C-alpha positions as CSV (number, residue, x, y, z in Angstrom):
1,M,157.5,123.0,122.5
2,P,157.4,119.5,124.4
3,E,160.4,118.1,125.8
4,P,162.7,115.7,123.2
5,I,162.2,111.9,123.8
6,G,165.4,111.0,125.7
7,V,166.7,107.9,123.8
8,L,169.5,105.1,124.7
9,V,171.3,103.5,122.1
10,V,172.4,99.9,123.0
11,D,174.6,97.9,120.6
12,D,178.0,96.3,120.8
13,H,179.0,97.4,117.3
14,Q,179.9,100.8,117.3
15,M,179.6,101.4,113.3
16,V,175.7,100.5,114.0
17,R,175.3,102.5,117.1
18,A,177.0,105.6,115.1
19,G,174.1,105.0,112.4
20,I,171.5,105.0,114.6
21,V,172.7,107.9,116.8
22,T,173.1,110.2,113.5
23,L,169.5,109.2,112.3
24,L,167.9,110.5,115.9
25,T,170.1,113.3,116.1
26,A,168.8,114.6,112.7
27,T,165.3,115.0,114.2
28,D,164.0,118.2,116.5
29,D,161.8,115.8,119.0
30,L,164.2,113.4,119.6
31,V,167.7,113.4,121.5
32,V,170.3,111.1,122.5
33,L,171.2,110.5,125.7
34,G,173.8,108.0,126.1
35,Q,174.9,105.0,124.2
36,A,176.1,101.6,125.6
37,G,178.0,98.4,124.0
38,D,177.3,95.5,126.1
39,G,173.8,94.5,128.6
40,R,175.5,95.7,131.6
41,E,176.9,99.0,130.6
42,A,173.2,99.8,129.3
43,V,172.0,99.2,132.8
44,E,174.5,101.7,134.1
45,V,174.0,104.6,131.5
46,A,170.1,103.9,131.4
47,A,170.6,104.9,135.4
48,A,172.6,107.7,134.7
49,T,170.6,109.1,131.9
50,M,166.7,108.4,132.8
51,P,165.9,107.8,129.1
52,S,162.4,107.4,128.0
53,V,162.7,104.9,125.4
54,V,166.1,102.4,124.8
55,L,166.9,100.8,121.5
56,M,168.0,97.5,122.5
57,D,170.2,95.4,120.7
58,L,169.9,91.4,121.7
59,S,172.8,89.8,120.5
60,M,176.3,91.2,122.7
61,P,178.4,89.8,124.5
62,G,178.2,89.2,128.4
63,V,175.0,90.4,129.3
64,D,172.4,90.1,126.5
65,G,169.8,92.2,125.2
66,V,167.0,89.8,126.9
67,E,168.6,90.0,130.6
68,A,169.7,93.5,130.0
69,T,165.9,94.5,129.8
70,R,164.9,92.8,132.4
71,L,167.6,94.2,134.6
72,L,167.3,98.1,133.1
73,L,163.0,98.0,133.9
74,A,163.7,96.3,137.5
75,E,165.5,99.6,137.9
76,L,163.6,102.1,135.4
77,P,159.8,100.4,135.0
78,E,159.0,103.7,133.1
79,A,161.5,103.3,130.5
80,K,160.1,101.7,127.0
81,V,162.4,99.1,125.5
82,V,162.4,98.8,121.9
83,V,164.1,95.8,120.7
84,L,166.3,96.6,117.2
85,T,168.1,93.3,116.3
86,S,168.5,91.1,113.2
87,F,166.8,88.2,115.0
88,S,162.9,87.5,114.1
89,D,162.5,83.7,115.1
90,G,159.8,83.5,117.3
91,A,161.7,82.2,120.4
92,R,163.9,85.7,120.4
93,V,160.7,87.4,120.2
94,S,159.1,86.2,123.0
95,E,161.8,85.9,125.2
96,A,162.2,89.9,124.6
97,L,158.6,90.9,125.0
98,A,158.5,88.4,128.4
99,A,161.5,90.3,130.0
100,G,159.3,93.6,129.5
101,A,160.3,95.0,125.5
102,V,157.5,97.1,124.3
103,G,158.7,97.0,120.5
104,Y,160.4,94.8,118.2
105,L,162.3,95.9,115.3
106,L,164.8,94.2,112.8
107,K,167.7,96.5,111.7
108,D,167.2,96.5,108.0
109,C,163.7,99.0,108.4
110,D,163.0,102.2,107.2
111,P,165.2,104.5,109.1
112,A,161.4,106.5,109.1
113,D,159.8,103.3,110.7
114,L,162.7,103.2,113.4
115,L,161.7,106.7,114.1
116,A,158.2,106.2,114.6
117,A,158.7,103.1,116.6
118,V,160.7,105.4,119.2
119,R,157.8,108.1,119.0
120,S,155.5,105.4,119.3
121,A,157.0,103.6,122.2
122,A,157.3,106.8,124.1
123,A,153.6,107.3,123.7
124,G,152.8,104.0,125.4
125,H,152.2,102.0,121.9
126,V,153.5,98.9,120.6
127,P,155.3,98.9,117.7
128,L,156.2,95.8,116.1
129,D,157.9,95.1,112.4
130,P,155.2,93.4,110.7
131,R,157.3,90.1,110.2
132,V,157.7,90.0,113.9
133,A,153.9,90.5,114.2
134,R,153.8,87.6,111.9
135,V,155.9,85.1,113.8
136,L,153.6,86.0,117.0
137,L,150.5,84.7,115.2
138,P,150.0,80.9,115.5
139,G,149.0,78.6,112.8
140,T,149.8,81.2,110.4
141,Q,151.8,80.7,107.2
142,P,154.6,83.9,106.7
143,R,154.0,85.2,103.6
144,P,157.3,86.5,101.2
145,E,156.1,89.8,101.4
146,D,156.3,89.9,105.3
147,A,159.8,88.9,105.0
148,M,160.6,92.1,103.1
149,S,161.4,95.8,104.3
150,R,159.2,98.8,103.3
151,R,162.3,99.5,101.3
152,E,162.6,96.1,99.4
153,L,158.9,96.4,98.8
154,E,159.6,99.6,97.0
155,V,162.1,98.2,95.2
156,L,160.1,95.3,93.9
157,R,157.1,97.8,93.1
158,L,159.5,99.5,90.8
159,V,160.9,96.3,89.0
160,A,157.5,95.4,88.2
161,E,156.9,98.7,86.7
162,G,159.6,97.9,84.2
163,L,162.5,100.8,86.2
164,A,166.0,99.6,85.8
165,N,168.0,99.7,88.8
166,K,169.7,103.3,88.1
167,Q,166.3,105.0,87.8
168,I,164.7,102.8,90.8
169,G,167.7,104.5,92.8
170,R,167.3,108.1,91.4
171,R,163.7,107.4,92.3
172,L,164.5,106.3,95.9
173,G,167.1,108.7,96.5
174,I,169.5,105.7,96.9
175,T,172.6,104.2,95.0
176,E,172.2,101.4,92.4
177,R,174.6,99.2,94.5
178,T,172.2,99.4,97.0
179,V,169.3,98.8,94.8
180,K,171.0,95.5,93.9
181,A,171.7,94.5,97.5
182,H,167.5,95.1,98.3
183,L,166.8,93.0,94.9
184,G,169.0,90.2,96.7
185,R,167.0,89.7,99.3
186,V,163.8,90.1,97.5
187,F,165.1,87.4,94.9
188,R,165.6,84.7,98.1
189,A,162.5,86.1,99.8
190,V,160.3,85.4,96.6
191,G,162.4,82.1,95.7
192,V,163.4,83.5,92.3
193,A,166.6,83.8,90.6
194,D,165.9,87.3,88.2
195,R,163.7,90.5,88.3
196,T,161.7,89.2,85.5
197,S,160.6,86.3,87.7
198,A,160.2,88.9,90.6
199,A,157.9,91.2,88.6
200,L,155.6,88.7,87.3
201,W,155.6,87.8,91.2
202,A,155.0,91.2,92.1
203,R,152.2,91.2,90.1
204,D,150.0,88.6,91.1
205,H,150.9,88.6,94.9
206,L,151.3,92.7,96.0
207,S,148.4,95.0,96.3
208,D,148.2,98.6,95.9
209,T,148.5,99.1,99.1
210,T,150.9,96.9,100.2
211,V,153.5,99.6,100.5
212,R,151.7,102.6,100.7
């Protein structure tokens, strides 16, 4: 069996760290070597634990994620830093990548995408959220579907199929409340106010492979 991939989780919110750690430790090939609540602590913990992959928040008190990435990679150039944040604007993305980050994900990404990104970074690839990749391409107008997570696209597709929120929740294994939260973000991304309009938009704009 190959050695598990060692991961350091950096975020100033303890609840967020706890959720990420729970997700990572539920797998056989990933192991959490440490946690840090700010950029300076991240550099110290990384030096002590030697992680293969660092999941790095950007907005933190004191030393932020961009500067922490620079400092950490100066000490551990073999580490792979994957940004995990709520910010997708071009300036923040560019700053993080210029500091040496190899990947960039948004916090509302699907848990499976986060796990895949850690494995991808450890293998030497560049995991980028599609919404982030879009802002890096000059002269392109982002599409509403590019602003949605995979889960939001799944919910939207099921709305277009005529399923009610409770049915969608059962199909995807999530609560009805979570379905409503996803729909709220979908409505804002598409620019509609109700599920009927969202369903019509989905039928006109989503291909069969959008969320496959």
